[in-house]
C-alpha positions in Angstrom: 25.7 72.4 -20.2 22.8 70.6 -18.5 20.4 73.5 -19.1 21.1 74.0 -22.8 21.3 70.4 -24.0 17.8 69.5 -25.4 17.9 65.9 -24.1 18.9 66.9 -20.5 16.4 66.6 -17.6 17.4 70.2 -16.7 16.8 71.7 -20.2 15.3 75.2 -19.8 12.6 76.4 -22.2 10.3 79.4 -21.5 6.6 79.8 -22.3 7.5 81.0 -25.8 9.5 77.9 -26.6 12.8 79.7 -26.3 15.7 78.0 -24.6 18.6 79.9 -22.8 20.6 80.1 -26.1 17.7 81.8 -27.8 17.3 84.2 -24.9 21.0 85.0 -24.8 21.0 85.6 -28.6 18.0 88.0 -28.2 20.0 90.0 -25.6 23.0 90.3 -28.0 25.3 87.9 -26.2 28.1 86.7 -28.5 30.2 84.6 -26.0 29.1 82.0 -23.4 31.3 80.2 -20.9 29.8 76.8 -20.7 30.2 75.2 -17.2 29.6 71.6 -16.3 28.7 71.4 -12.6 25.4 69.5 -12.9 24.4 66.2 -14.3 22.0 66.1 -17.3 20.7 62.6 -16.7 19.5 60.6 -13.7 22.5 58.6 -12.9 25.7 58.7 -10.8 28.1 58.8 -13.7 30.4 61.7 -14.3 28.9 64.5 -16.4 31.0 63.9 -19.5 29.4 64.5 -22.9 29.8 63.0 -26.3 30.8 64.8 -29.5 27.2 64.5 -30.7 25.8 66.1 -27.6 28.4 68.9 -27.7 27.6 69.5 -31.4 23.8 69.8 -30.7 24.6 72.7 -28.3 27.5 74.3 -30.2 25.7 74.0 -33.5 22.8 76.0 -32.3 25.0 78.6 -30.6 26.9 79.0 -33.9 23.7 79.6 -35.8 22.9 82.3 -33.3 26.3 84.0 -33.6 27.5 82.9 -30.2 31.0 81.5 -29.5 31.8 79.2 -26.6 34.5 79.0 -23.9 34.5 75.5 -22.6 35.4 75.2 -18.9 36.9 71.8 -17.9 35.0 70.7 -14.9 32.6 67.8 -14.0 29.8 66.8 -11.7 31.2 63.7 -10.0 31.0 61.6 -6.8 34.8 61.5 -6.8 35.9 64.1 -4.2 39.4 64.3 -5.7 38.0 66.6 -8.4 37.2 69.3 -5.8 40.3 69.6 -3.6 42.4 72.8 -3.6 45.4 70.7 -4.5 45.0 69.6 -8.1 45.2 65.8 -8.2 46.0 63.4 -11.1 42.3 62.7 -11.6 42.1 66.1 -13.2 44.4 65.1 -16.0 42.1 62.1 -16.6 39.3 64.6 -17.0 41.3 66.7 -19.4 41.8 63.6 -21.5 38.1 62.8 -21.5 37.4 66.3 -22.8 40.0 65.7 -25.5 38.5 62.3 -26.4 35.0 63.8 -26.6 36.0 65.8 -29.7 34.4 69.0 -28.3 37.5 71.1 -29.1 37.3 70.2 -32.8 34.0 72.2 -33.1 34.6 75.5 -34.9 32.3 77.3 -32.5 34.7 76.8 -29.6 36.6 80.1 -29.0 38.8 78.8 -26.1 39.1 76.3 -23.4 39.3 77.3 -19.7 41.4 74.6 -18.3 40.7 75.4 -14.6 38.5 77.7 -12.6 40.1 79.8 -9.9 43.1 77.5 -9.1 45.4 78.1 -6.2 48.8 78.8 -7.7 51.1 76.6 -5.7 54.1 75.0 -7.5 52.5 71.6 -7.6 49.2 73.0 -9.0 51.1 75.0 -11.7 52.8 71.7 -12.7 49.4 70.1 -13.2 48.1 73.1 -15.2 51.2 73.0 -17.4 50.7 69.3 -18.0 47.0 69.9 -19.0 48.1 72.7 -21.2 50.6 70.5 -23.0 48.0 67.7 -23.5 45.6 70.1 -25.1 48.3 71.8 -27.2 49.5 68.5 -28.6 46.1 67.7 -30.0 44.8 71.2 -30.7 47.8 73.4 -31.3 45.7 76.4 -32.4 43.1 76.2 -29.7 43.2 79.2 -27.3 43.7 78.3 -23.7 43.0 80.4 -20.6 42.6 79.9 -16.8 39.6 81.4 -15.0 41.3 83.7 -12.5 43.6 82.5 -9.7 44.5 82.8 -6.0 47.9 83.2 -4.4 48.7 81.6 -1.0 49.3 84.0 1.9 50.9 81.2 4.0 53.3 78.8 2.3 53.2 76.7 5.5 49.5 76.1 5.0 48.7 77.0 1.4 45.5 74.9 1.0 43.7 76.6 3.8 41.0 78.7 2.2 41.5 81.4 4.8 45.0 81.9 3.4 43.9 82.5 -0.3 44.9 85.8 -1.8 42.3 86.7 -4.4 44.0 90.0 -5.1 47.4 88.5 -6.1 47.3 90.2 -9.5 51.0 89.7 -10.2 50.6 86.0 -9.4 49.1 85.6 -12.9 52.6 86.0 -14.3 53.3 82.5 -13.2 50.8 81.1 -15.7 51.7 83.5 -18.6 53.3 80.6 -20.5 50.0 78.6 -20.2 47.4 81.1 -21.3 46.8 82.8 -24.6 44.7 85.4 -22.8 44.2 86.2 -19.2 40.7 85.7 -17.7 39.9 87.8 -14.7 37.1 87.6 -12.2 35.9 90.9 -10.8 33.9 91.0 -7.6 34.1 92.5 -4.2 33.3 96.2 -3.8 32.0 97.2 -7.2 29.1 98.5 -5.2 30.1 102.0 -4.1 28.3 101.4 -0.7 30.8 98.6 0.1 33.9 99.9 -1.6 35.0 102.2 1.2 36.3 104.6 -1.5 33.0 106.3 -2.5 33.6 105.4 -6.2 30.9 104.4 -8.6 30.9 101.1 -10.4 32.3 102.7 -13.5 35.4 104.1 -11.7 35.8 100.9 -9.6 35.9 98.8 -12.7 38.6 101.1 -14.2 40.6 100.9 -11.0 40.4 97.1 -10.8 41.5 96.7 -14.4 44.4 99.1 -13.8 45.5 97.1 -10.8 45.4 93.9 -12.9 47.3 95.4 -15.7 49.9 96.8 -13.3 50.3 93.3 -11.7 50.4 91.3 -14.8 52.6 93.5 -16.9 51.5 91.7 -20.0 50.6 92.5 -23.6 48.3 89.5 -23.9 44.6 90.1 -24.2 42.5 90.3 -21.0 38.9 89.0 -20.7 36.7 89.9 -17.8 35.5 86.3 -17.5 33.3 86.8 -14.5 31.6 89.8 -12.9 28.3 90.3 -11.3 26.2 91.5 -8.3 23.5 89.9 -6.1 20.0 90.4 -7.4 18.1 90.3 -4.1 16.5 86.9 -4.6 19.0 84.9 -2.5 22.1 85.0 -0.3 25.1 84.9 -2.5 28.3 82.8 -1.9 29.9 86.1 -0.9 27.3 86.7 1.8 25.6 89.5 -0.1 21.9 90.0 -1.0 21.7 93.0 -3.2 18.7 94.0 -5.2 17.6 94.1 -8.9 18.5 97.7 -9.0 21.9 97.3 -7.5 22.7 94.4 -9.9 21.6 96.6 -12.9 23.7 99.5 -11.6 26.8 97.3 -11.4 26.2 95.9 -14.9 25.9 99.4 -16.3 29.0 100.5 -14.5 31.1 97.7 -15.9 29.9 98.1 -19.5 30.2 101.8 -19.4 33.8 101.6 -18.1 34.7 99.3 -21.0 33.1 101.6 -23.5 34.9 104.6 -22.1 38.3 102.9 -21.9 38.1 101.5 -25.4 41.2 99.4 -24.8 41.9 96.8 -27.5 43.7 94.7 -24.9 40.4 94.2 -22.9 38.5 91.9 -25.3 35.2 91.8 -23.5 33.2 90.9 -20.4 31.2 87.7 -19.5 28.7 88.2 -16.7 28.2 85.6 -14.0 25.7 84.1 -14.2 22.8 83.6 -16.5 20.4 81.2 -14.7 20.3 79.3 -11.4 21.9 75.9 -11.6 19.7 74.3 -9.0 16.1 74.4 -7.7 16.7 77.5 -5.6 17.0 81.1 -6.6 20.5 82.2 -7.6 21.8 85.5 -6.3 23.9 86.1 -9.4 21.5 85.2 -12.2 19.8 87.6 -14.6 17.1 85.3 -15.8 14.7 83.2 -13.8 11.3 81.4 -13.9 12.3 79.1 -16.8 13.4 82.1 -18.9 10.1 84.0 -18.6 11.5 86.7 -16.3 14.6 88.8 -17.1 16.1 91.0 -14.4 16.8 94.7 -15.2 20.5 93.8 -15.5 19.7 91.6 -18.6 18.2 94.6 -20.3 21.3 96.7 -19.4 23.4 93.9 -21.1 21.2 94.0 -24.1 21.4 97.8 -24.3 25.2 97.8 -24.5 25.4 94.7 -26.6 23.1 96.0 -29.3 23.7 99.8 -28.9 20.0 100.5 -28.4 20.1 102.8 -25.4 16.8 103.2 -23.6 16.5 106.2 -21.3 13.7 104.6 -19.4 16.1 101.9 -18.2 18.0 104.4 -16.0 15.3 104.2 -13.4 16.1 100.4 -13.0 19.7 101.3 -12.0 18.7 103.6 -9.1 19.2 101.8 -5.8 16.5 102.8 -3.3 16.7 99.9 -0.8 19.1 98.2 1.5 19.8 94.6 2.4 20.9 93.1 5.6 22.3 89.6 6.3 21.5 88.1 9.7 23.7 85.3 11.2 23.7 83.5 14.5 24.8 86.6 16.4 21.6 88.4 15.5 19.5 86.0 17.6 16.9 87.8 19.8 17.5 91.2 18.2 15.2 93.7 16.7 15.8 94.8 13.1 14.4 98.0 11.6 13.7 98.0 7.9 12.0 100.2 5.4 9.5 99.0 2.8 11.4 97.4 -0.2 14.5 96.5 2.0 15.6 92.9 2.1 16.7 90.7 5.0 18.6 87.5 4.6 19.3 84.6 6.9 22.4 82.5 7.0 22.2 80.4 10.2 24.2 77.4 11.4 22.0 75.6 14.0 23.8 72.3 14.2 20.6 70.3 13.7 21.3 68.6 10.3 18.4 70.2 8.5 15.5 69.6 11.0 14.4 73.2 11.5 11.4 75.2 10.2 10.5 78.8 10.2 7.3 80.6 11.1 6.2 84.3 10.8 3.8 85.8 13.3 2.1 88.1 10.7 1.4 87.7 7.0 1.6 90.4 4.4 4.6 92.3 5.9 7.5 90.2 4.5 7.5 88.4 1.1 9.8 85.4 0.6 12.1 85.3 -2.4 14.3 82.5 -1.2 12.4 80.0 0.8 13.8 78.8 4.1 16.0 75.8 3.4 19.0 73.8 4.6 22.2 73.6 2.5 24.3 70.5 3.4 27.4 71.9 1.7 27.7 74.8 4.1 25.7 73.3 7.0 23.6 76.4 7.1 20.0 77.5 6.6 19.2 80.3 4.1 16.2 82.5 3.4 15.6 86.0 2.0 12.6 88.2 2.6 11.6 91.6 1.2 9.6 94.1 3.3 6.4 94.8 1.4 4.4 96.8 3.9 4.8 98.5 7.3 4.3 96.7 10.6 6.0 94.3 13.0 6.6 90.6 12.5 8.5 88.0 14.4 10.5 85.2 12.7 10.8 82.1 14.8 12.9 79.1 13.9 12.3 75.8 15.8 12.7 72.1 15.3 10.5 69.9 13.0 11.0 66.9 15.2 8.6 65.8 18.0 11.4 63.8 19.7 12.8 66.0 22.5 16.1 64.2 22.4 16.6 65.3 18.8 15.1 68.8 19.1 17.2 71.9 18.9 19.1 72.6 22.1 17.0 75.6 23.1 13.7 75.7 21.2 13.0 78.0 19.6 16.5 78.1 18.2 16.3 81.5 16.7 13.9 84.5 17.0 14.1 87.9 15.3 11.7 90.8 15.4 11.4 92.9 12.3 9.9 96.4 12.4 9.1 97.8 8.9 8.8 101.6 8.9 
């Protein structure tokens, strides 16, 4: 929301004066899931919007022929919003959305009442309460839930290590809440990682068949999230990918839906469109304030508009590899080929006081600058090999105070041979 509201400090407009809604419309997008994880204004208040602000955004989307799914979430300093056990503050947020009047806008296709909840008995009770609140005021508004996780261990259900993201039949527990099921499709659409040797088209069909078998439902099913890393950053699934791999996955998903031609599968919403912070986003298909579109964006356009371009096929051919290095790769030698990518995800225990240096210039090109993420307590960076040669990456402390320096400066070294 913060990137498509004209009065927001994060409003995105490209060099042609087009915002993200304009760009999406040009690609043939007809449904956008609006998230709300970033504040639009420089204050510490929860990111709750007025009816007028919603109408500014939804009015333009409607003029462009784009419907909206509104996800109930908020950027807040209240940590109770972000716990795996859904707390009563969540119902307060639901009421704020109801009070805002957003759901009275005719451009709203549906409300997504919660993203990827853990389906414990207590959480389901909270989801049912939210569903009832919305139903009472907007009886004809479609409701959905953005995927779900089962718990592998009832004794410790809220431990993320015990989440079961493949609990397809678990969705039956929310069947009385949703008007359509929203599924999130990741993990192994790339044939190199699937272990089955299947292409993304077949993997998509297999995933949907597993979901259908687990749900045993006649309700519509929306692929509400799918995607692949674009090579610009380390993703939250510890992948790096490439523009070609991302385009290959997009083509596989859309081609599968075209071939299946199942009325029950009502569409696919890719994740995501544009980075939500100042760093590159591994999942995005648009960057540089909307002036650059990844090949996957043109694949989307091709299927959305039915204008098939044979020259785009080259953009889906994967000709490089990516490698993620963690702490265990310290003091090793890595062999790459030109165009390969290497990513860093390092936990150094120094609270963000490290810096990186490269022994040679011109061999590696940075796509995600070396930076510290306090949420994961880790450093991240991504480089692409652009020419042959050898280069050493050295990570050391920024501080001159030996007591605060990293325990064994340099903390991390890696030698890269590009062949």
